BAPA-646998 format. One record per residue (C-alpha): residue number from 1; residue in one letter; x, y, z. Coordinates in pm, whole numbers, plus 50000, padded with zeros to 5 digits. Example, Ala and Ser with C-alpha at 12.3 -4.5 7.8 and 13.67 -1.06 7.14 Angstrom:
2
   num   residuo      px      py      pz
     1         a   51230   49550   50780
     2         s   51367   49894   50714
***
This chain:
216
   num   residuo      px      py      pz
     1         i   50489   49923   51329
     2         m   50788   49782   51139
     3         l   50710   49432   51271
     4         f   50346   49462   51162
     5         l   50455   49599   50822
     6         a   50702   49312   50773
     7         v   50437   49047   50850
     8         v   50169   49193   50621
     9         d   50426   49247   50342
    10         i   50531   48880   50359
    11         l   50168   48767   50347
    12         e   50094   49011   50065
    13         l   50388   48870   49867
    14         f   50246   48518   49910
    15         f   49920   48629   49746
    16         a   50079   48861   49488
    17         s   50355   48624   49373
    18         i   50318   48257   49466
    19         a   49937   48232   49450
    20         f   49930   48467   49150
    21         g   50179   48245   48964
    22         i   49985   47927   49043
    23         k   49664   48084   48915
    24         s   49839   48200   48598
    25         i   49977   47850   48529
    26         n   49634   47693   48586
    27         g   49468   47947   48355
    28         e   49210   48053   48610
    29         v   48936   48311   48563
    30         y   48648   48407   48788
    31         c   48415   48133   48662
    32         t   48671   47858   48726
    33         h   48653   47871   49106
    34         p   48437   48169   49213
    35         q   48467   48112   49588
    36         i   48844   48063   49581
    37         q   48873   48373   49362
    38         l   48683   48579   49616
    39         l   48892   48451   49907
    40         y   49213   48519   49712
    41         s   49098   48870   49626
    42         l   48996   48949   49983
    43         g   49328   48824   50121
    44         l   49538   49012   49867
    45         e   49349   49338   49910
    46         f   49345   49313   50291
    47         f   49720   49266   50323
    48         f   49794   49527   50057
    49         f   49585   49792   50231
    50         c   49733   49695   50570
    51         s   50080   49741   50420
    52         t   49992   50078   50268
    53         l   49825   50195   50590
    54         s   50128   50081   50793
    55         c   50354   50291   50570
    56         a   50133   50594   50632
    57         l   50135   50532   51009
    58         l   50510   50478   51008
    59         a   50556   50805   50820
    60         l   50336   50980   51076
    61         n   50531   50821   51361
    62         r   50868   50931   51219
    63         f   50728   51278   51150
    64         g   50623   51315   51514
    65         e   50941   51171   51664
    66         i   51190   51364   51453
    67         l   51018   51700   51496
    68         f   50895   51638   51853
    69         i   50524   51684   51784
    70         r   50376   51584   52121
    71         p   50026   51466   52015
    72         i   50179   51232   51756
    73         v   50444   51105   52000
    74         w   50169   51041   52258
    75         l   49960   50850   52002
    76         f   50238   50598   51941
    77         q   50359   50549   52300
    78         g   50346   50200   52450
    79         s   50047   49983   52367
    80         r   49870   50269   52189
    81         t   50065   50174   51875
    82         w   49899   49833   51865
    83         l   49561   49993   51929
    84         v   49614   50223   51629
    85         l   49717   49926   51412
    86         v   49415   49720   51521
    87         m   49176   50007   51452
    88         g   49339   50060   51112
    89         s   49304   49687   51032
    90         i   48934   49699   51123
    91         a   48886   49993   50886
    92         v   49064   49793   50613
    93         c   48828   49500   50676
    94         f   48527   49724   50615
    95         l   48687   49858   50295
    96         v   48766   49511   50161
    97         l   48433   49350   50258
    98         f   48201   49626   50139
    99         t   48354   49723   49803
   100         p   48367   49510   49484
   101         p   48672   49278   49492
   102         m   48943   49272   49225
   103         l   48922   48935   49050
   104         f   49207   48745   48887
   105         n   49205   48692   48510
   106         s   49471   48461   48365
   107         k   49407   48577   48009
   108         h   49544   48922   48089
   109         h   49752   48823   48398
   110         m   49578   49098   48589
   111         l   49321   49174   48858
   112         f   48999   49344   48748
   113         f   48685   49463   48923
   114         d   48488   49340   48624
   115         p   48463   48956   48618
   116         m   48439   48976   48234
   117         i   48151   48731   48216
   118         y   47987   48922   47932
   119         v   48200   49031   47636
   120         g   48200   49406   47580
   121         r   47994   49479   47888
   122         r   48135   49622   48208
   123         q   47958   49532   48530
   124         y   48156   49665   48825
   125         d   48374   49958   48918
   126         s   48487   50077   49261
   127         y   48555   50447   49294
   128         i   48589   50415   49674
   129         h   48862   50156   49624
   130         f   49032   50382   49370
   131         a   49017   50680   49609
   132         c   49172   50481   49896
   133         v   49449   50337   49680
   134         v   49542   50687   49564
   135         a   49489   50865   49897
   136         l   49697   50644   50129
   137         p   50032   50662   49941
   138         i   49979   51033   49869
   139         l   49910   51092   50240
   140         s   50234   50913   50329
   141         l   50425   51110   50068
   142         c   50285   51440   50199
   143         i   50384   51349   50555
   144         y   50740   51279   50443
   145         l   50755   51603   50250
   146         l   50637   51788   50561
   147         m   50899   51607   50766
   148         l   51175   51702   50523
   149         s   51054   52062   50519
   150         g   51054   52065   50898
   151         l   51408   51925   50909
   152         l   51533   52185   50663
   153         y   51365   52461   50862
   154         k   51492   52332   51197
   155         y   51848   52235   51108
   156         g   51921   52459   50813
   157         n   52215   52350   50600
   158         k   52337   52072   50830
   159         l   52379   51733   50671
   160         p   52175   51440   50808
   161         i   52497   51268   50919
   162         q   52608   51576   51112
   163         i   52266   51602   51274
   164         s   52267   51240   51382
   165         r   52615   51279   51534
   166         n   52557   51606   51714
   167         s   52195   51574   51826
   168         n   52004   51309   52019
   169         s   51686   51401   51834
   170         l   51789   51220   51516
   171         s   51966   50891   51460
   172         r   52099   50702   51164
   173         a   51848   50424   51226
   174         t   51565   50673   51201
   175         f   51692   50799   50867
   176         q   51741   50445   50736
   177         i   51386   50347   50829
   178         s   51254   50669   50678
   179         i   51434   50600   50349
   180         q   51313   50238   50343
   181         t   50955   50339   50406
   182         g   50980   50617   50150
   183         v   51087   50365   49884
   184         i   50790   50142   49973
   185         i   50555   50441   49944
   186         v   50687   50530   49599
   187         i   50647   50169   49481
   188         h   50294   50150   49619
   189         l   50200   50481   49463
   190         t   50333   50407   49112
   191         s   50224   50043   49087
   192         m   49880   50085   49238
   193         l   49803   50395   49033
   194         s   49892   50189   48725
   195         f   49664   49906   48838
   196         q   49375   50141   48912
   197         i   49402   50343   48591
   198         l   49404   50020   48389
   199         q   49067   49928   48543
   200         f   48903   50198   48331
   201         i   49077   50109   48002
   202         p   48993   49801   47787
   203         a   49248   49532   47875
   204         h   49326   49439   47513
   205         a   49423   49801   47440
   206         v   49690   49828   47710
   207         d   49861   49490   47714
   208         t   50210   49642   47753
   209         m   50095   49858   48043
   210         l   49979   49548   48230
   211         y   50337   49426   48259
   212         f   50458   49772   48357
   213         a   50208   49760   48645
   214         h   50337   49416   48745
   215         l   50694   49546   48749
   216         g   50587   49800   49013
***
C-alpha cells in the first residue's frame, strides 16, 4: 500500500505543482484548451482520490494489524492487497469520469467546477464529489481514532516505545508509518475541505482563502 501511495502521490504532485505552475504562467482558462483542461482535471482528480483512498486503506490495514482484527488482516494478506487497490482504483475511475471535473482558472489560480464561461451565472456543481472528498479523509481519521482508543484500552498507560520493545504486536516502524499517514490525512482533510467550500462561494469574495487552500 505504501508503494502504491508513493507512486500516486508523486504523479499527483506533477499535476498539482508542475503542470499547475505551467498553466498559471500561460494564463490558461477552460476556453483556451478545453480538451487539455479536461485531461489535466481527470488526471489530477484520479491521482488525488487514489492517494486519499490509499490513506484510508493504509489506516484500515494498520488498525487490523495492531489490534489483531482477523477479517481485516485476512483482507490484506498476500495478493489480496493488490486486488483491493485495483478495485479501489476502478471505483475512483467511475467517480472521476461520471462527475463534473474541476477546471483550472488562471485568473484565480484555482480549480472550479464552473468553467466561468458566463459572468455571474453558475453552471455546474458536484455534491457527489464534495461528499467523497469529505468522507474519505474523515473515514481515515475515524479509523485512526478507533485504533488509538483500542491501543489505550489494550495497553493502558504503557508508552508506545515500551510497547514496541516488550511486545511483538507493535513495532516502531508501524508507529512511524501510522504517524506519516496520519499527517497526510490531516493535510488532505484541511486542504480539500477548503477547496470544496470555496466552490460554493464567489471567487472574487474569497481571494485570500484561495491561497490558504493552496498552502494545504
